[in-house]
KEKOL-791695 format. One record per residue (C-alpha): residue in one letter; x, y, z. Coordinates in steps of 0.5 Angstrom, whole numbers, plus 500, padded with zeros to 3 digits. Layout:
AXYZ
...
This chain:
M408622609
L411617614
G413610612
G409607618
D408608626
G414612629
G418610623
P423615619
L421619613
N420615607
R423619601
A420615596
P413617598
S415624600
E417625592
L411622590
L407627594
E410633591
R409630584
T402629586
E401636588
Y405639582
L400635577
K394637581
K396644579
Q398643572
I391640571
D387646574
D391650570
I389646564
V382646566
S382653567
G384654560
A390658562
L395653559
V391651553
A394657548
E401657551
Y401649549
A398650543
D403655540
R408650542
L405644539
K404648532
T411645531
P412637532
R417635537
N421629538
L421626544
A427621546
M431618551
T438616551
G443613556
D442606558
G436605554
S434609548
W427611546
S424616541
V417619538
T415625534
F409628538
D405634534
G399634539
S394631534
G394624538
N397620543
V404617541
S408611544
G415608543
A418601545
L424602550
T431599547
L436598553
A443598551
N447592552
S451592558
G457589555
V456582558
T454576553
A447573554
G447567558
S447564565
Y452565570
G454563577
M457569579
V455576577
T458583578
V452589579
D454596578
A451602582
K445602577
G443595578
R446593572
V450586571
A457589569
A460582569
G459575569
R463568570
Q462561573
M463559580
T469556582
A472552588
A475559591
D468562591
V466557597
P470559603
A473552606
L470554613
D470549618
W462549621
N465550628
K467557626
I460560625
A459563632
S452566631
G446566627
K447559625
P440556622
S438549624
T434547618
L435548610
A429553610
G433557615
Y439557610
G434559604
I437552601
A432550595
D436546591
A439541596
A438533594
S434529600
K436522601
A430520597
E432524591
L439522591
Q436515591
A432516585
A438519582
I442513583
D436508581
G436512575
V443510573
V443503575
A436502572
G435496567
A442493570
P442485571
G442483579
A449481578
L451488576
N446493579
T451497584
L457500583
Q461496588
K459490583
L461493577
A467495580
T469488582
A467486575
L472491572
D477489578
N478497579
D476498587
A478506586
S473508582
F468513583
A462509584
A465504589
N467510593
L460513593
T457507595
K461506601
K459513603
L452512602
A453505606
G456509612
K451515613
A445512611
D442512618
K446517622
A441523620
S434524618
T436531615
L442534611
A443538617
G445532621
Y451532616
G453540617
I449542611
T456544607
D457538605
A450536602
A450535595
T446539591
K442537585
A447540580
E453537584
L449530583
Q448531576
A455533575
A458527579
I454522575
S456526568
N463525571
V462517571
I460517564
A464522561
G468520555
A465514554
P462512547
G455512546
A454505546
L457504553
D455510557
T450507561
L451501566
Q446497563
E450498556
L457497560
A454490563
A452488556
A459489554
L462485559
D457479558
N453481564
D459477568
A460480575
S467476575
F469479568
A476481570
A477475574
N475470569
L479473564
T485473568
K484465569
K483465561
L489468560
A493464565
T492458560
K495462554
A502461552
D507467553
K509471547
A514468543
A519470538
T519463534
L515458531
D517453536
G516458542
Y508457540
G509450538
I508451531
A510445527
D507446520
A510452518
L517454514
P521457520
L526462518
R533459519
A540463520
D543467514
I548463510
A554466512
S560462508
A561458502
V557452504
D555446500
L548446498
D547439499
T548439506
L542444507
T537439509
I533441515
T526444513
G527452513
I528458509
Y535460508
H538467506
N544468502
P546475502
A552475498
N554473491
D561470494
N558465498
A555462491
I561463487
K565459492
G561454495
K559448492
N552445488
W549452487
P545453481
C547460479
P553465482
Q548470485
A545472492
G538469493
Q534465498
L534458499
T527454501
V528447504
R523442505
A524435508
T519430508
G521422509
E526420504
M525427500
V528433500
Y526439496
H530445494
T528452491
Y533457490
Q530464488
A536469485
F536476487
A537479480
D537476473
G539469476
G532466475
F528461479
W531454480
H529447483
R531440485
C530434489
R534429493
Y531422493
Q534416497
G541420498
R541422490
W540429488
T537431481
V540437477
W538444478
R533446473
Q531453472
L524455471
A522458464
D520465464
A520470458
A527472459
T530465460
T526463454
Q528468450
D535467452
G534459451
I532461444
T538466443
A543460445
A540455441
A540459435
P544465435
P544471430
G548469424
Q546462424
I545459418
A539454417
Y536450411
F528450412
A523445408
R519451406
D519457401
T518462406
P523464412
P520462419
P519468424
G526471426
W530469420
I531472413
I533469406
C540468404
N539472398
G545477398
A540482399
Q544489401
D538493404
V538490410
S536495416
R542495421
A537498426
T532493425
Y537487425
A542490430
A543483433
L545480426
F549486424
A553486430
A554478429
I556479421
G558486420
E559488413
R563481411
F557480406
G556487403
A556494407
G549496404
D549503403
G555504408
K550507414
T544504415
T544498411
F548492410
G548485406
V547478408
P550472404
D547469398
L547462398
R542461393
G544454389
E550454393
F553448397
I557450404
R564449405
G567449412
W572455413
D579452412
A582458417
G589455416
G587448416
G591446409
V585443406
D582449402
V586454398
A591457402
G589464405
R582463403
S578469406
F572468411
G565468407
S569468400
R565465394
Q569459390
A568457383
S567449381
Q573445379
N574437378
L580434381
A586433376
H586425374
D587420369
H585413368
A588406366
I586401360
P589394360
T592392354
P590386350
A596381353
G603381354
N609386355
I609390349
A614396347
G613401342
Q606404339
D600402336
T593404334
V587403338
L580403336
V576408341
D569409339
N570410332
G565406329
G570400328
A575405325
P582405328
L585412330
D592413330
L596416336
G594423337
A588423333
R582426336
Q575424335
A568427337
S570429345
N575424346
E583424346
L587418345
L594418348
G597411346
E603409350
W607403352
N613402356
G614395355
S613394363
G606393363
R599392360
Y596399361
L595405357
R594412360
Y589416357
A584422359
T577424357
Y574432357
S568435356
T563429358
G557430363
G553437364
N555444365
E557443373
S560438378
R555436383
P553431388
R546429388
N542434392
V535437395
A533444394
L532447401
L531455403
A537457406
C536462411
I540466417
K538468424
V537475426
């Protein structure tokens, strides 16, 4: 069988003819019954029919009926997908695949093609080249909806003050080649943009842009549809002040400026210019003048009219201080009270161990009664114990101590060698009552009389002799002839103690 008039022998038709002759013989044998018995004997045992290699297929056939099976092709080793470049083996299978690179398209000059050069896209079999109409439609799609002032890439580039953008270059190319040819062949074909290349170029324009700014319309709206956005922005920036490092540099006059640090022992009375001054050293405050406390800190000065206000914040426990100058005269520094300074003030006003009397029958908070108790806790009243120790009793000698017992007692200042009280009297000791030794003078009737006589002294009118006693009185009769006086003393008159007038109050000690 020939492949055409005068053509060479076609192998495929020849093989088909041979198979046809073979099949005809087999069919003749079947019709004649020659093969029936042989095949029946073979099919008494079901046979497995299978295919291996690039495909797999398997069925069991026992002659009872037709069988069929699905052919499963083996994977070629190439991951499923679309590839610009593939490698095909001798059996027509794809053995490898990859995307096209620039190296796959030889950078040949058009003039190097010597023969067989078609003159049309059809001659090259090009079906995916973009015509001028398609190219214009693609560009129109990019700028669709943009305002008239920003509906070309050139206008947008001008608005962005960037004349090296892709959009500007593309516009220039289109403007320069629009009328030179009516087909891509006029451009030499090789530099024609395919649809895929055009789409890639457009994608590159918006690549990396956020979703809200990935079209020209959105970008134009972000620029407030201003075709001269960059130029106008530059003009506006020209009216702004340069970046400054100080408040004065910005012309700000209503803020407290940071002044230079205090670097020496200055007199604070001389700092009268508004600002914030940092004192980094305690020594400046210690050696300087008119400082509120001997600590480093920060001074704030506010000058207005005849007034100058000072506030000073010490860095540690020095507190917060303030004062003011008016008409050249400074007030004293005053410290703002806080929990610590309030407690310090209370402690300073009434330190532990101070005795006070209260017009109440119970002690106020922070005080206990001076009743001589010996069970006062050394831990609970540590400050009081530190002040008086065991002077008024050691308690149990370990955890407790005693307080003074001032019930019914008057207080006398400790003499401490002053020479008024008994010499050597110890601090905190008790002292019994005592009257100062004394006598009284009684005038005689008249004249200077020598000798002795009898005097009537509260005896119901009866006389008493010298040395006699009556009731609670003792008489001492004595005349020396030089005066009109009689010396005598009285005993056991009055109550059970010597005392001045008094009021009973509650004696307490500060803890």
